Structures are given as structure tokens and as C-alpha cells.
N, C-alpha and C positions, 0 to 999 in steps of 0.2 A: 026947297034947298036944305039939305041936312048938314049939321055942323058935327064935326068929329070931335070926340072926347079927347082931352089931353092925354098924352102917354104918361102913366104913373111912374115910369122908370126914366123919364127924360130928366136930365140935369146938366147943370153947368159944372164941368170938371173943376176939381179943386186945383188951384194954381200951386206950382211948386217953386220953391226958392232956387232950386237948381234944375238943370235939364239932363239929369242922369238918365241913361237908356234903361237901366235896371231898376228904376224907381216907379212911382205911381204916375205914369204918364196918362193922358186923357184916354187913349186906346185901352190901356190896362184897366183903368177905372171903369170904362164901359163894359169891358169883358167880365170884370169882377161883379158888377151889378147884374149882368145877365146870368152869371153862374149862381149868384145868390138867389135869384128868381126861380131857378131850377131846383136847388137843393135846400135852401133855407139855412144852411149852416155856414157861418162866417169863416171858420177854420178851413173847410173844404173849398169854399169859393175862393179864398185868398190863395190856398195851395194850387188851385187849378190855373192861377195866373202867375205863379212863381213868386208869390209874396207870402209873408207870414200874417198869422192872425193878429199879432201884436201891432205890426205896421198898418194893418187895415183899421184897427181901432184908433191908432194915432192919426191916420188920415181923416177919420170921421171927426175926431176932436178938433183937428185943424180946420176942417170945413165949418164946424159949428152946428148946433142943434136946429137952427132955423134955415140952414142952407138947403138948396135944391138937392144937393148930394145926400144929405141926411134924409130928406123925404123919399128920395129914390131908394135908399138903403132900407127904410122901414117898409116900403111898399114891396120891395123885392123880397125881403125876408119873410113877410107875411105870405106872399105868393108861394115862395119856396116851401114854407112849412105846410101849406095847404096841399101842394103837389106831392110832398112826401107822405102826408097823411092819406091822400087819395090813393097813391100807389100802394101803400101798405094795406089798405082795405081791399083794393082789387086783387093783390097777390094773395091775401089771406082768404078771400072768398072764391076766387077763380083758380088759385094754385098757379104753379109754374111747371113747365115741362122740363124734366131733367133726363138727359140720356142715360141708358144703362148699357153696360158692356159685359160680354162673356167672352173670356179668352182673347182679350184684346181687340174685339170687334163689336162695334155698336150694334146691339140687337133690337133696340127700340127706345121708346121714351115712356116715362111714367109721370103722372101729374102728382106734384107734391104740394100739400097744403101745410101752412105754417100758422098754427094757432097762436103762437107767441106774437106774431105780427098783429093779429086781430086784437089780442089782449092789450098790446102797446098802444094801438090806435084808439081803442075804447078808453084807455086811461087818459089819453090826451084830450078826448072830447069830454069826459067826466061831466055828463050833464048837458053838453052842448051838442048840436047837430054837426059841428065841424070844428076844426082847430081855430 
């Protein structure tokens, strides 16, 4: 019999003093953590759920550093940063296909490599194997 590992992004939603439809509802909190796990950037994750970076940090402060929400936030941010780092390395090494046009008609695609992505990813690692 195998036991499953706990979900590092599972948390108890932070209760709200009011039940505003445009506030940090439990669903919006879950979507925020999921977005944070993809991108690793608080401002982008908050914006993706229609909230501000400032209100996200206020929610985190209200939850407290020992809360399950704070633990999910940390895990999601770490996963998101690793995802961004991995994507940057892949794009730098494998390039991306960019269509090219002549006289308004797409004539093909070319593979474009971005050394700046590789340099940025290597700066993040700075002596480590990953972020």
C-alpha cells in the first residue's frame, strides 16, 4: 500500500472579515497560489486573479508566517521560480520559432536563440545547479 505525499500547495484559505465578491475569496486565493506556482512572481500572479501585489502581501501578513497559506505561498514561489529558470534555459538552448513574412505573407519560420536568457539564468544559478 503506497501513501501519497501531501500537496505542497494545499492550504486552508485565509478567512475574510467581509464577504466581498471582489476580495480575496477562497477560490481567488487558490487561483493565486496556482499562478504563483507557474510564474514565481507575486505581482504577475496577483494581477492574473484581478488583485494587486500590495493586497496579496496584506493577505499573507493577515494569514501569518506559520499558516498553511504562507507555507503554500513559499512552496508555490519556489516552484514558479524553478519553472521560469527551466523555461529560460530551454528557450536559450533550443531557441524559439519565429515566423517571418515577406510582402504580408508568412514565408516560413526561423529559430531564434537568445543569449541574454542564458546569461540571466546562469546569473540566477551563480554557483548552483538550479534556482
